[in-house]
KOLKOLSE-648565 format. One line per 4 residues: number of its first residue (from 0); for each residue x, y, z of N, C-alpha, C, O. Coordinates in pm, 1 decimal, always signed. Example, Ala and Ser with C-alpha at 12.3 -4.5 7.8 and 13.67 -1.06 7.14 Angstrom:
0) +1319.0 -569.0 +780.0 +1230.0 -450.0 +780.0 +1320.0 -330.0 +780.0 +1423.6 -331.9 +846.5 | +1285.0 -225.0 +708.0 +1367.0 -106.0 +714.0 +1290.0 +3.0 +787.0 +1340.9 +113.8 +803.9
# end
This chain:
0) -118.4 -8297.5 -11254.6 -169.5 -8432.2 -11255.0 -97.4 -8511.4 -11145.9 +25.3 -8508.8 -11135.9 | -174.6 -8580.4 -11066.3 -117.8 -8661.0 -10958.9 -115.8 -8807.2 -11001.8 -214.3 -8858.9 -11054.4 | -3.7 -8872.5 -10978.9 +13.0 -9014.4 -11009.2 -18.2 -9093.4 -10883.0 +43.2 -9069.9 -10778.9 | -112.1 -9186.2 -10890.3 -150.1 -9262.0 -10771.2 -37.7 -9354.0 -10723.7 -35.7 -9392.4 -10606.8
4) +55.6 -9390.0 -10811.5 +166.7 -9475.1 -10768.3 +261.5 -9400.1 -10674.9 +340.6 -9462.3 -10604.0 | +254.0 -9265.0 -10674.4 +341.6 -9183.1 -10591.4 +278.3 -9141.6 -10458.9 +338.2 -9065.1 -10383.2 | +157.6 -9191.2 -10429.9 +91.9 -9155.2 -10304.6 +15.3 -9274.8 -10250.5 -13.0 -9369.7 -10323.7 | -17.6 -9269.9 -10123.5 -92.7 -9379.5 -10061.9 -238.2 -9374.8 -10107.7 -285.6 -9271.3 -10154.6
8) -308.1 -9485.8 -10094.2 -449.6 -9488.0 -10131.2 -531.1 -9396.0 -10040.0 -632.8 -9340.8 -10082.1 | -486.6 -9379.7 -9915.9 -553.7 -9287.7 -9824.1 -541.3 -9144.2 -9872.5 -637.8 -9068.1 -9866.1 | -423.2 -9106.3 -9921.0 -403.3 -8970.9 -9973.6 -490.2 -8948.8 -10096.7 -553.6 -8844.2 -10110.4 | -493.1 -9047.1 -10186.1 -577.4 -9036.3 -10305.9 -723.2 -9019.9 -10267.2 -791.6 -8930.9 -10317.8
12) -771.2 -9105.1 -10177.7 -910.1 -9098.1 -10133.7 -939.6 -8965.3 -10066.1 -1045.7 -8907.3 -10088.8 | -848.8 -8916.2 -9983.9 -867.1 -8787.6 -9916.0 -882.4 -8674.7 -10017.2 -969.2 -8588.9 -10001.4 | -799.5 -8673.9 -10120.1 -806.7 -8568.7 -10221.9 -934.8 -8579.2 -10304.4 -992.3 -8477.2 -10342.4 | -979.4 -8700.0 -10331.9 -1104.2 -8716.4 -10406.5 -1225.3 -8675.9 -10322.7 -1320.9 -8618.9 -10375.4
16) -1221.8 -8705.0 -10193.4 -1329.4 -8660.6 -10104.1 -1332.1 -8508.1 -10098.0 -1439.5 -8448.0 -10097.5 | -1215.6 -8446.0 -10093.3 -1208.3 -8299.2 -10092.9 -1266.3 -8242.6 -10222.0 -1337.7 -8142.3 -10218.6 | -1236.7 -8305.3 -10335.7 -1293.2 -8260.0 -10463.4 -1445.3 -8273.2 -10461.1 -1516.5 -8185.2 -10509.5 | -1494.3 -8382.7 -10405.2 -1639.4 -8403.6 -10392.4 -1701.4 -8296.8 -10302.4 -1804.6 -8239.0 -10336.5
20) -1638.9 -8270.6 -10188.2 -1691.2 -8169.9 -10095.0 -1698.6 -8031.3 -10158.5 -1793.9 -7956.7 -10135.8 | -1598.6 -7998.0 -10237.2 -1592.7 -7866.0 -10301.2 -1665.9 -7862.8 -10434.8 -1676.6 -7757.7 -10498.0 | -1716.0 -7977.9 -10477.2 -1784.9 -7996.2 -10604.4 -1698.4 -7950.5 -10721.8 -1739.1 -7870.0 -10805.5 | -1576.8 -8006.2 -10723.5 -1483.1 -7983.2 -10832.9 -1473.3 -8110.1 -10916.8 -1452.7 -8218.2 -10861.5
24) -1487.7 -8099.8 -11048.5 -1472.4 -8218.8 -11132.6 -1329.3 -8270.9 -11130.6 -1235.9 -8198.3 -11096.8 | -1313.8 -8397.0 -11166.9 -1183.9 -8462.9 -11165.1 -1164.4 -8534.1 -11299.6 -1252.9 -8606.2 -11345.6 | -1048.3 -8513.5 -11362.0 -1012.5 -8590.6 -11480.6 -927.9 -8707.3 -11433.5 -825.9 -8688.6 -11367.3 | -971.3 -8828.7 -11468.4 -902.0 -8948.8 -11421.8 -848.0 -9029.3 -11539.9 -909.7 -9036.0 -11646.2
28) -733.5 -9088.9 -11518.9 -681.3 -9191.4 -11608.4 -701.2 -9320.5 -11531.6 -657.6 -9332.8 -11417.2 | -766.6 -9416.2 -11594.3 -825.2 -9528.0 -11523.6 -807.7 -9656.0 -11603.7 -807.0 -9652.8 -11726.8 | -793.7 -9768.3 -11534.8 -791.5 -9899.2 -11600.6 -930.5 -9960.5 -11590.9 -979.4 -9988.8 -11481.5 | -993.6 -9980.9 -11705.7 -1125.2 -10044.5 -11705.8 -1115.2 -10179.4 -11773.5 -1026.1 -10203.6 -11854.9
32) -1208.3 -10267.1 -11738.4 -1207.9 -10400.8 -11796.8 -1270.1 -10394.4 -11935.9 -1380.8 -10343.9 -11954.6 | -1196.1 -10446.7 -12031.9 -1240.1 -10445.8 -12171.2 -1356.7 -10542.9 -12191.4 -1366.0 -10645.9 -12124.6 | -1445.6 -10507.4 -12285.5 -1557.8 -10594.6 -12320.9 -1548.4 -10630.7 -12468.5 -1500.4 -10552.5 -12550.6 | -1595.3 -10750.8 -12500.2 -1594.9 -10791.3 -12640.5 -1720.6 -10740.0 -12711.3 -1797.4 -10662.9 -12653.7
36) -1741.3 -10783.0 -12836.5 -1854.4 -10735.5 -12915.9 -1990.0 -10768.3 -12854.3 -2087.1 -10695.1 -12873.6 | -1995.9 -10878.2 -12780.3 -2121.8 -10919.7 -12719.0 -2144.2 -10854.9 -12582.1 -2247.2 -10878.3 -12518.8 | -2048.8 -10774.1 -12536.3 -2063.3 -10706.8 -12407.6 -2008.8 -10784.9 -12290.0 -2026.4 -10743.8 -12175.3 | -1942.7 -10897.0 -12316.1 -1884.9 -10977.3 -12208.3 -1746.5 -10925.2 -12172.4 -1669.9 -10884.9 -12259.9
40) -1715.3 -10926.1 -12044.2 -1583.9 -10881.5 -11998.2 -1477.0 -10980.9 -12040.3 -1495.0 -11102.1 -12028.8 | -1364.9 -10927.9 -12089.5 -1257.0 -11014.4 -12138.0 -1150.8 -11041.1 -12032.7 -1071.2 -11133.7 -12048.1 | -1147.6 -10962.4 -11926.3 -1044.6 -10976.5 -11824.2 -922.5 -10890.2 -11852.3 -833.6 -10879.2 -11767.8 | -917.4 -10829.6 -11968.4 -805.1 -10742.2 -12005.0 -837.7 -10599.2 -11961.9 -948.5 -10550.7 -11984.8
44) -741.1 -10532.3 -11899.5 -760.0 -10394.7 -11855.7 -704.3 -10299.0 -11960.7 -592.9 -10317.0 -12009.8 | -783.8 -10196.7 -11994.4 -740.9 -10095.9 -12090.6 -748.9 -9958.6 -12024.4 -835.5 -9933.6 -11940.5 | -658.1 -9871.0 -12063.0 -651.7 -9736.9 -12005.2 -753.5 -9645.9 -12072.9 -768.4 -9648.1 -12195.1 | -822.8 -9566.9 -11993.4 -919.2 -9470.6 -12045.0 -909.3 -9342.0 -11964.0 -868.4 -9344.0 -11847.9
48) -946.8 -9230.2 -12025.8 -943.7 -9100.4 -11958.9 -1085.2 -9042.8 -11960.1 -1150.7 -9039.6 -12064.3 | -1131.3 -8997.9 -11844.6 -1265.2 -8939.1 -11832.4 -1260.5 -8821.9 -11735.5 -1181.2 -8819.9 -11641.4 | -1346.6 -8724.8 -11760.7 -1367.2 -8617.4 -11664.3 -1501.7 -8644.6 -11598.3 -1604.2 -8656.7 -11665.4 | -1499.6 -8654.1 -11465.7 -1617.6 -8695.5 -11390.4 -1647.1 -8598.6 -11276.7 -1562.0 -8520.8 -11233.7
52) -1770.8 -8606.7 -11230.1 -1815.1 -8531.8 -11112.4 -1855.8 -8634.8 -11008.0 -1952.3 -8708.7 -11027.6 | -1782.6 -8639.8 -10897.5 -1805.9 -8739.9 -10792.3 -1924.5 -8696.1 -10706.8 -1933.2 -8580.4 -10665.8 | -2016.2 -8790.1 -10680.1 -2127.0 -8755.5 -10590.3 -2142.1 -8850.9 -10472.8 -2225.9 -8828.0 -10385.5 | -2062.4 -8958.0 -10468.6 -2070.4 -9047.7 -10353.2 -1955.1 -9147.7 -10358.6 -1890.3 -9163.8 -10462.1
56) -1930.6 -9214.0 -10246.9 -1832.8 -9321.2 -10236.7 -1901.5 -9439.1 -10169.7 -1990.7 -9420.2 -10087.0 | -1860.8 -9560.0 -10204.6 -1912.6 -9678.4 -10137.1 -1810.2 -9790.3 -10144.9 -1709.4 -9779.7 -10214.9 | -1837.5 -9897.6 -10072.1 -1746.8 -10011.4 -10065.2 -1820.7 -10134.3 -10117.4 -1932.7 -10162.8 -10075.1 | -1757.6 -10206.6 -10209.2 -1818.8 -10327.3 -10264.4 -1804.0 -10442.8 -10165.5 -1729.0 -10433.3 -10068.3
60) -1875.3 -10550.3 -10191.0 -1864.5 -10666.9 -10103.5 -1725.0 -10728.0 -10109.8 -1682.9 -10797.4 -10017.3 | -1653.4 -10701.9 -10219.2 -1515.6 -10750.3 -10231.9 -1417.6 -10663.3 -10153.9 -1299.7 -10696.4 -10142.4 | -1467.4 -10551.1 -10100.1 -1382.1 -10462.2 -10021.0 -1319.4 -10349.2 -10100.2 -1234.9 -10276.9 -10047.4 | -1359.0 -10332.0 -10227.0 -1305.3 -10223.6 -10309.5 -1380.1 -10094.2 -10281.0 -1502.4 -10094.4 -10267.1
64) -1306.4 -9983.7 -10272.4 -1368.7 -9852.4 -10256.0 -1396.5 -9797.6 -10395.2 -1307.4 -9792.6 -10479.9 | -1520.9 -9756.5 -10418.2 -1562.4 -9705.1 -10547.9 -1617.0 -9564.1 -10534.8 -1671.4 -9526.9 -10430.9 | -1602.2 -9486.8 -10639.8 -1658.4 -9352.1 -10647.2 -1776.1 -9355.9 -10743.6 -1763.0 -9403.6 -10856.3 | -1891.1 -9305.7 -10699.6 -2006.1 -9289.7 -10788.0 -1989.3 -9154.4 -10855.1 -1970.1 -9053.0 -10787.9
68) -1996.4 -9153.0 -10986.7 -1970.4 -9029.4 -11059.4 -2069.1 -9009.4 -11172.6 -2142.7 -9100.2 -11211.1 | -2068.2 -8887.4 -11224.8 -2137.2 -8854.1 -11348.8 -2029.2 -8820.8 -11450.3 -1942.5 -8737.6 -11424.0 | -2034.1 -8885.3 -11566.3 -1936.9 -8864.0 -11672.5 -1970.6 -8734.5 -11745.8 -2083.2 -8717.8 -11792.7 | -1875.5 -8643.6 -11756.1 -1899.0 -8515.3 -11821.3 -1928.8 -8530.3 -11970.2 -2008.7 -8454.5 -12025.1
72) -1865.4 -8627.1 -12035.9 -1883.5 -8642.5 -12180.4 -2019.8 -8700.6 -12216.2 -2088.3 -8649.7 -12305.0 | -2058.5 -8806.3 -12147.6 -2183.3 -8875.1 -12181.3 -2301.0 -8832.1 -12094.1 -2416.5 -8850.5 -12132.5 | -2272.6 -8774.7 -11976.7 -2378.7 -8738.4 -11883.7 -2434.9 -8857.9 -11808.9 -2535.8 -8845.8 -11739.5 | -2370.7 -8973.3 -11822.3 -2418.7 -9096.2 -11759.7 -2348.9 -9123.0 -11626.8 -2240.1 -9072.3 -11599.4
76) -2415.5 -9204.3 -11545.5 -2360.7 -9248.0 -11416.8 -2252.0 -9352.2 -11441.6 -2269.0 -9441.4 -11524.7 | -2140.3 -9341.0 -11369.7 -2032.5 -9439.4 -11378.7 -1973.4 -9459.0 -11239.2 -1966.7 -9365.3 -11159.6 | -1930.8 -9581.7 -11211.2 -1860.9 -9612.0 -11086.7 -1716.6 -9647.2 -11120.1 -1689.7 -9715.3 -11219.0 | -1623.6 -9600.2 -11036.7 -1481.8 -9625.0 -11059.5 -1417.4 -9678.5 -10933.6 -1433.8 -9621.8 -10825.5
80) -1343.7 -9788.5 -10947.5 -1267.4 -9841.5 -10835.1 -1146.6 -9752.0 -10812.7 -1072.6 -9722.5 -10906.6 | -1126.5 -9709.2 -10689.9 -1016.1 -9620.0 -10655.5 -881.4 -9688.4 -10682.0 -785.5 -9622.4 -10722.0 | -873.7 -9818.7 -10660.0 -746.4 -9888.7 -10679.8 -707.5 -9902.3 -10827.3 -594.4 -9940.7 -10857.1 | -797.5 -9872.0 -10918.8 -765.1 -9878.2 -11061.9 -729.4 -9741.7 -11120.8 -703.4 -9731.0 -11240.7
84) -727.9 -9638.2 -11037.9 -686.3 -9506.8 -11087.0 -536.2 -9506.4 -11111.4 -459.4 -9557.1 -11029.6 | -494.6 -9449.5 -11223.1 -352.9 -9434.7 -11254.1 -308.5 -9293.9 -11217.4 -204.5 -9274.5 -11154.4 | -389.0 -9195.5 -11257.9 -359.2 -9055.4 -11226.2 -489.7 -8976.9 -11226.8 -591.7 -9022.9 -11278.1 | -483.9 -8857.4 -11168.6 -603.2 -8772.7 -11164.9 -563.1 -8626.6 -11152.1 -455.1 -8593.4 -11103.1
88) -652.5 -8541.2 -11197.2 -635.3 -8396.4 -11184.6 -765.5 -8339.7 -11131.3 -871.3 -8362.4 -11190.0 | -759.7 -8266.5 -11021.4 -877.6 -8200.9 -10966.4 -885.1 -8061.8 -11028.2 -788.5 -7985.6 -11023.0 | -1000.3 -8029.0 -11086.9 -1019.5 -7899.0 -11150.7 -1076.0 -7798.0 -11051.7 -1126.6 -7835.3 -10945.8 | -1067.2 -7672.5 -11085.9 -1118.6 -7566.2 -10998.0 -1257.8 -7519.2 -11038.2 -1315.7 -7433.7 -10971.2
92) -1311.7 -7573.3 -11145.8 -1444.6 -7533.8 -11190.8 -1551.1 -7604.0 -11107.7 -1519.4 -7687.7 -11023.1 | -1676.7 -7570.2 -11131.6 -1787.4 -7627.3 -11055.4 -1855.2 -7739.4 -11133.5 -1835.6 -7753.5 -11254.2 | -1935.2 -7818.5 -11062.7 -2014.7 -7923.0 -11126.4 -2116.3 -7860.5 -11221.0 -2166.3 -7750.9 -11195.8 | -2146.9 -7930.6 -11330.3 -2246.7 -7881.3 -11425.6 -2355.0 -7985.1 -11454.6 -2458.4 -7951.1 -11512.2
96) -2333.7 -8110.0 -11416.3 -2429.5 -8216.9 -11444.7 -2512.5 -8244.5 -11320.5 -2459.6 -8251.7 -11209.6 | -2644.3 -8260.2 -11340.2 -2729.6 -8296.2 -11227.2 -2705.4 -8442.0 -11192.3 -2701.5 -8528.5 -11279.8 | -2689.6 -8467.6 -11065.4 -2668.2 -8606.4 -11024.2 -2803.0 -8675.4 -11009.9 -2905.5 -8609.1 -10993.8 | -2803.7 -8809.1 -11015.9 -2929.3 -8882.9 -11004.4 -2992.0 -8866.2 -10866.2 -2922.8 -8846.4 -10766.4
100) -3121.2 -8874.5 -10863.6 -3193.9 -8868.9 -10736.8 -3169.7 -9000.6 -10664.4 -3175.6 -9107.9 -10724.4 | -3142.5 -8991.0 -10535.4 -3112.1 -9110.5 -10456.0 -3229.5 -9207.3 -10461.5 -3344.2 -9170.0 -10436.5 | -3198.8 -9331.8 -10494.4 -3300.2 -9436.3 -10498.4 -3311.3 -9500.5 -10360.1 -3213.8 -9504.3 -10285.0 | -3429.1 -9550.4 -10327.2 -3441.2 -9620.3 -10198.7 -3345.5 -9738.5 -10196.4 -3333.9 -9811.7 -10294.7
104) -3277.7 -9756.9 -10085.1 -3179.6 -9864.9 -10073.3 -3250.7 -9995.7 -10045.6 -3335.6 -10005.2 -9957.0 | -3214.3 -10095.8 -10122.9 -3270.4 -10228.7 -10100.9 -3164.4 -10314.3 -10033.1 -3044.6 -10293.1 -10052.1 | -3207.7 -10407.7 -9956.6 -3117.0 -10497.9 -9886.2 -3095.6 -10621.3 -9972.7 -3170.3 -10718.7 -9963.4 | -2994.8 -10616.4 -10055.4 -2963.8 -10729.6 -10141.8 -2846.4 -10806.7 -10083.2 -2750.2 -10747.5 -10034.3
108) -2854.9 -10937.6 -10088.5 -2744.3 -11018.4 -10037.7 -2634.9 -11031.1 -10142.9 -2527.2 -11083.6 -10114.8 | -2662.1 -10983.7 -10262.8 -2566.9 -10993.7 -10371.3 -2526.2 -10854.0 -10413.8 -2608.6 -10762.7 -10409.4 | -2402.0 -10834.5 -10454.7 -2360.3 -10705.6 -10507.2 -2281.3 -10624.1 -10408.7 -2166.4 -10656.6 -10379.1 | -2341.1 -10518.3 -10357.1 -2266.6 -10420.1 -10280.0 -2303.4 -10420.8 -10132.7 -2419.0 -10440.8 -10095.6
112) -2203.8 -10398.8 -10050.8 -2225.4 -10378.9 -9908.7 -2209.6 -10230.5 -9882.1 -2120.1 -10167.2 -9938.1 | -2293.2 -10174.8 -9799.2 -2282.1 -10032.8 -9768.8 -2246.1 -10014.3 -9622.3 -2278.6 -10096.8 -9536.9 | -2179.0 -9905.2 -9596.5 -2140.9 -9869.8 -9461.0 -2185.9 -9725.9 -9439.8 -2151.1 -9637.7 -9518.3 | -2262.2 -9702.0 -9335.2 -2304.1 -9566.6 -9303.2 -2210.7 -9511.5 -9197.2 -2192.9 -9570.8 -9090.8
116) -2151.0 -9396.7 -9227.9 -2060.9 -9332.1 -9134.9 -2116.5 -9193.5 -9107.7 -2131.1 -9113.1 -9199.7 | -2147.4 -9165.3 -8982.3 -2199.1 -9033.9 -8944.8 -2088.1 -8953.3 -8879.0 -2016.5 -9002.4 -8791.7 | -2075.3 -8827.9 -8923.1 -1976.7 -8739.1 -8863.6 -2024.1 -8595.6 -8881.7 -2098.9 -8566.9 -8975.1 | -1982.0 -8505.9 -8794.6 -2022.0 -8366.3 -8808.4 -1965.2 -8307.8 -8938.0 -1858.7 -8349.1 -8983.9
120) -2035.4 -8213.5 -8995.3 -1993.8 -8151.5 -9120.7 -1857.7 -8084.6 -9106.5 -1780.7 -8082.1 -9202.5 | -1826.8 -8031.3 -8991.2 -1702.7 -7957.2 -8971.5 -1579.7 -8046.2 -8951.0 -1470.6 -7994.7 -8926.5 | -1595.0 -8177.1 -8960.4 -1483.0 -8268.4 -8940.4 -1387.6 -8257.7 -9059.2 -1432.7 -8260.3 -9173.7 | -1257.0 -8245.9 -9034.9 -1160.9 -8239.1 -9145.3 -1164.8 -8365.8 -9230.3 -1203.0 -8472.5 -9182.3
124) -1125.6 -8353.4 -9355.1 -1131.2 -8464.2 -9450.0 -1049.0 -8582.7 -9401.7 -1094.2 -8696.7 -9411.8 | -930.8 -8558.4 -9350.3 -845.2 -8667.4 -9303.7 -916.5 -8748.2 -9194.4 -904.3 -8870.6 -9189.5 | -989.6 -8680.7 -9108.5 -1063.6 -8749.5 -9001.9 -1178.0 -8832.3 -9061.7 -1207.0 -8941.9 -9013.7 | -1243.6 -8779.4 -9167.4 -1350.9 -8854.6 -9233.3 -1297.8 -8985.0 -9291.9 -1361.9 -9089.5 -9280.8
128) -1180.2 -8978.2 -9354.3 -1120.1 -9098.2 -9411.8 -1091.0 -9198.4 -9300.7 -1114.1 -9318.1 -9318.1 | -1041.1 -9151.7 -9187.9 -1014.4 -9240.6 -9075.4 -1143.6 -9302.8 -9022.0 -1146.3 -9421.3 -8989.0 | -1250.4 -9223.0 -9013.3 -1379.5 -9275.0 -8968.0 -1430.4 -9382.1 -9064.6 -1484.4 -9484.2 -9022.1 | -1412.8 -9357.8 -9195.0 -1452.8 -9456.6 -9295.6 -1372.0 -9584.5 -9279.8 -1427.9 -9694.2 -9282.3
132) -1241.8 -9571.3 -9263.7 -1155.4 -9688.8 -9246.9 -1194.8 -9766.8 -9121.1 -1198.9 -9889.8 -9123.8 | -1223.7 -9696.5 -9011.0 -1264.7 -9761.8 -8887.0 -1397.2 -9835.6 -8906.0 -1414.6 -9946.8 -8856.2 | -1491.3 -9772.5 -8978.9 -1621.6 -9835.6 -9001.8 -1607.3 -9960.4 -9088.8 -1677.1 -10059.5 -9067.2 | -1517.4 -9956.0 -9186.8 -1496.0 -10072.0 -9273.5 -1431.7 -10187.0 -9196.2 -1459.5 -10303.9 -9223.0
136) -1346.6 -10153.4 -9101.3 -1278.9 -10256.2 -9022.8 -1374.6 -10325.4 -8926.7 -1351.6 -10439.7 -8887.3 | -1480.8 -10257.0 -8889.3 -1576.1 -10312.5 -8791.3 -1661.8 -10422.7 -8849.2 -1746.0 -10478.7 -8779.1
# end
């Protein structure tokens, strides 16, 4: 198990991208925002553990890097902010859940900003992270 407090966010992101490329599930310990009985967010963060299959990464308009995943337990789509990860373990097994079919992208002024980064498939993971960082800075 890797503790995110012991590594840079770039190292964490690089390892998660590698898990995605190899289609290895990841068990994460994560801080999620608690909701009350009516479904409203309380602002309190609670620790949760999930095993997920990553199928994409994106950046929110607030500048947070998120992983789009499929939850192994529920089979549902979930997004996780990378900065809220406490620890993670990359497994050696393969993905078992079908990921959602890509929906047509709409241009919404609210919600998420997307960045398209093109690179050759043979580019090392560390270089991909650098290309992503450069694209976000632009």
